[in-house]
C-alpha positions as CSV (number, residue, x, y, z in Angstrom):
1,M,-28.9,108.2,-1.0
2,A,-25.4,107.2,-2.7
3,Y,-22.6,109.0,-1.5
4,T,-19.3,108.8,-3.8
5,V,-15.5,109.6,-2.1
6,E,-15.4,112.5,-3.0
7,D,-18.7,113.3,-1.5
8,L,-16.5,111.5,1.9
9,E,-14.4,114.0,1.8
10,D,-16.4,117.1,2.4
11,Q,-15.5,117.6,6.0
12,N,-17.8,119.8,6.6
13,K,-20.2,116.4,6.1
14,F,-17.8,113.7,7.2
15,R,-15.4,113.0,9.2
16,L,-12.3,110.1,8.6
17,F,-12.1,108.3,12.2
18,L,-10.5,105.0,10.8
19,T,-7.9,104.3,7.9
20,L,-7.4,100.4,8.3
21,S,-4.2,99.1,6.6
22,Y,-4.7,95.5,5.0
23,T,-1.8,94.7,6.6
24,D,-2.9,95.3,10.4
25,L,-6.0,93.1,9.9
26,I,-5.0,90.7,12.3
27,P,-4.1,93.3,15.3
28,F,-7.5,94.7,14.3
29,I,-9.7,91.6,14.6
30,F,-8.3,90.8,17.6
31,D,-8.7,94.2,19.4
32,S,-11.7,94.4,18.0
33,L,-13.0,91.1,19.5
34,K,-11.6,92.2,23.2
35,K,-14.5,95.6,23.0
36,K,-17.4,93.8,24.6
37,S,-20.9,94.5,23.3
38,G,-24.4,91.9,22.6
39,L,-22.9,91.3,19.1
40,T,-19.7,89.7,20.4
41,T,-21.4,88.4,23.3
42,F,-23.7,86.7,20.9
43,F,-21.0,85.7,18.6
44,W,-18.8,84.0,21.5
45,A,-21.9,81.9,22.4
46,L,-22.9,80.9,18.9
47,C,-19.9,79.3,18.6
48,L,-19.9,77.8,22.1
49,V,-23.6,76.2,21.0
50,F,-22.0,75.1,17.7
51,L,-18.9,73.4,19.6
52,F,-21.0,71.9,21.9
53,T,-23.8,70.6,19.5
54,A,-20.6,68.5,17.7
55,I,-19.8,67.3,20.9
56,F,-23.2,66.2,21.8
57,I,-23.4,64.2,18.2
58,R,-20.1,62.8,18.7
59,I,-21.4,61.7,22.2
60,K,-24.3,60.1,20.7
61,I,-23.4,58.4,17.6
62,S,-20.1,57.0,19.4
63,G,-19.9,53.3,19.3
64,F,-22.3,52.9,16.3
65,F,-19.2,53.8,13.7
66,P,-15.7,52.4,13.9
67,E,-13.3,54.5,14.6
68,S,-11.5,55.2,11.3
69,G,-14.7,56.3,10.1
70,F,-15.0,58.9,12.8
71,L,-11.2,59.9,12.3
72,R,-12.3,60.1,8.2
73,H,-15.0,62.4,8.8
74,S,-12.9,65.1,11.5
75,V,-10.5,65.4,8.9
76,I,-13.5,66.2,6.6
77,G,-14.6,68.9,8.9
78,L,-11.7,70.4,10.3
79,I,-9.7,70.7,6.9
80,I,-11.2,69.8,4.0
81,L,-14.5,71.7,3.8
82,P,-13.2,74.4,5.6
83,I,-10.8,75.2,2.7
84,F,-13.3,73.7,-0.4
85,F,-16.0,76.4,1.7
86,I,-13.2,79.2,1.2
87,P,-14.4,80.3,-2.4
88,V,-18.1,80.0,-1.2
89,H,-17.8,82.0,1.7
90,E,-15.9,84.9,-0.2
91,L,-18.3,84.7,-3.3
92,L,-21.5,85.3,-0.7
93,H,-19.8,88.3,0.3
94,V,-19.4,89.4,-3.3
95,L,-23.1,89.0,-4.2
96,P,-24.4,91.8,-1.7
97,Y,-21.7,94.1,-3.4
98,Y,-22.5,93.3,-6.6
99,F,-26.2,93.6,-6.1
100,S,-26.1,97.1,-4.2
101,G,-24.0,98.2,-7.3
102,A,-20.7,98.0,-6.9
103,K,-18.7,97.3,-10.1
104,N,-14.9,96.8,-9.6
105,I,-15.0,93.8,-6.9
106,K,-11.5,91.8,-5.9
107,I,-11.1,89.1,-3.8
108,G,-8.0,89.2,-2.4
109,M,-5.7,87.1,0.0
110,D,-2.8,87.9,2.8
111,L,-0.5,84.7,2.9
112,K,0.9,86.3,6.0
113,Q,-2.1,86.6,7.8
114,Y,-4.0,83.6,6.5
115,M,-6.7,85.9,5.6
116,F,-8.6,86.2,2.7
117,Y,-10.8,89.0,1.6
118,V,-13.1,91.1,-0.8
119,T,-13.6,94.4,-1.3
120,A,-14.8,96.9,-3.7
121,H,-12.3,99.5,-5.2
122,K,-13.9,102.9,-4.5
123,Y,-17.5,101.8,-3.6
124,V,-19.1,103.7,-0.5
125,A,-20.7,101.0,1.1
126,T,-23.8,102.4,3.9
127,P,-24.2,100.6,7.1
128,L,-26.8,98.3,6.0
129,Q,-24.5,97.4,2.8
130,F,-21.6,96.5,5.0
131,R,-23.7,94.9,7.3
132,M,-25.3,92.6,4.6
133,V,-21.8,92.4,3.1
134,A,-20.4,91.0,6.4
135,L,-23.3,88.8,7.4
136,V,-24.5,86.7,4.5
137,P,-21.9,83.7,4.5
138,I,-21.9,83.4,8.3
139,I,-26.3,83.3,8.2
140,I,-26.5,81.3,4.7
141,I,-23.5,78.1,5.5
142,S,-24.8,77.7,9.1
143,L,-28.4,77.3,8.1
144,G,-27.3,75.0,5.5
145,L,-25.0,73.2,7.4
146,I,-27.7,72.5,10.1
147,L,-30.5,71.9,7.3
148,S,-27.7,69.1,6.3
149,I,-26.9,67.9,10.2
150,I,-30.7,67.2,10.5
151,L,-31.0,65.6,7.1
152,L,-27.8,63.3,6.3
153,P,-26.6,60.4,8.2
154,G,-24.3,59.5,10.9
155,L,-21.0,60.6,10.4
156,W,-22.1,63.3,8.1
157,K,-23.6,64.7,11.1
158,W,-20.1,64.7,13.0
159,S,-18.1,66.0,9.9
160,L,-20.6,68.9,9.3
161,S,-20.8,69.5,13.2
162,L,-17.3,70.1,13.3
163,F,-17.1,72.6,10.2
164,L,-20.3,74.4,11.1
165,F,-18.3,75.3,14.5
166,V,-15.0,75.7,12.2
167,H,-16.5,78.0,10.2
168,A,-18.1,80.3,12.9
169,T,-14.6,81.0,13.9
170,M,-13.6,81.7,10.3
171,C,-15.8,84.5,10.7
172,A,-14.4,86.4,13.3
173,G,-13.1,88.9,10.9
174,D,-16.5,89.6,9.6
175,I,-17.9,90.2,13.4
176,A,-14.5,92.0,14.3
177,L,-15.6,94.8,11.8
178,L,-18.9,94.5,12.2
179,N,-18.3,95.4,16.0
180,L,-16.6,98.5,14.7
181,Y,-20.2,99.6,14.0
182,R,-21.6,98.6,17.7
183,V,-19.4,100.0,19.5
184,N,-19.6,103.3,17.5
185,K,-23.3,103.0,17.5
186,D,-24.0,106.8,17.7
187,K,-22.2,107.3,14.5
188,K,-23.4,106.7,11.0
189,I,-20.4,105.4,9.2
190,Y,-19.8,105.4,5.6
191,T,-16.8,103.4,4.4
192,W,-14.7,102.6,1.0
193,D,-11.6,100.8,-0.2
194,D,-8.6,101.7,-1.8
195,V,-7.5,98.7,-3.2
196,E,-4.1,99.6,-4.9
197,K,-3.4,101.2,-1.1
198,K,-4.8,98.3,0.6
199,E,-6.4,100.3,3.2
200,A,-10.0,101.0,3.9
201,Y,-11.6,104.0,5.0
202,F,-14.2,104.8,7.7
203,Y,-16.0,107.7,7.7
204,E,-18.4,109.5,10.2
205,K,-21.5,111.2,8.9
206,L,-21.7,115.0,10.6
207,S,-24.9,116.1,11.9
């Protein structure tokens, strides 16, 4: 069943348990990632696997290419590709919102926190919809990079493996929001954003 903002304000059926200001995203992310769960354990393990994959590739191809080539592709993997893929990452957040019926979707930026985010103004997202919005970028981009690392030659394996690790760390905010659902797994959580107030609201559906 699709709920509206007005439905969630019915205190007999829903309880507001968190109001999150966009200006407080960084403290929230750090706090949420500190809360141990299967999700955060898996995320940090995945980051380590990606990091060690990059190190392994660097060792394996060492000596086959000049150091200038390694330096150039290090810059590509650590700086150029992360910047280039920011709009791609955000677009992949937009698509699940769009296909679930959200209309007023916006991409925002907070330079003070070095963050980009996607919101759907006053659109109530179900737990499944929210998980899809959060997970689609890390799944699609990671799978695409892994395939590219396998297929492309030499130095591209190095730069892409670096970016695979960097992009995973860039998804920390998505994982932090998902961990809110994980540590509150006894609750059925619905959420909506007020873009004008720059706040997100999380409601528990009452039994």
